[in-house]
C-alpha positions, 0 to 999 in steps of 0.5 A: 531544505537540503539541495543535492545539486542540479535543482533537486530537493530530497523528499519528505518521509510523508510524500509517498503516503500522501500521494498514495492516499490522494491516488486511492481517493481519486481512484475510488471516490466515485465508486458505489459503496458495494464496489468499495466494499468489494475492493477492500474485501478482495485486497484484505483477503489477499493481505491475510493469505499472504501473511499466513503463507509467509508465516507458514514458510517461516515456521517450516523447519530447515533441513 
């Protein structure tokens, strides 16, 4: 590993996804199935709405 000085090490590119997956597993691990489906549905619909809004703004002609 490369040292950057003062005892710090560079992080791997997989550290952030690994930590996020672990956090989600711990946060939602004990929820009932209906709650997991509700949360995933809300997050998914927000993602679709954001993508559609972004595409509409991108296709809007500039004047």
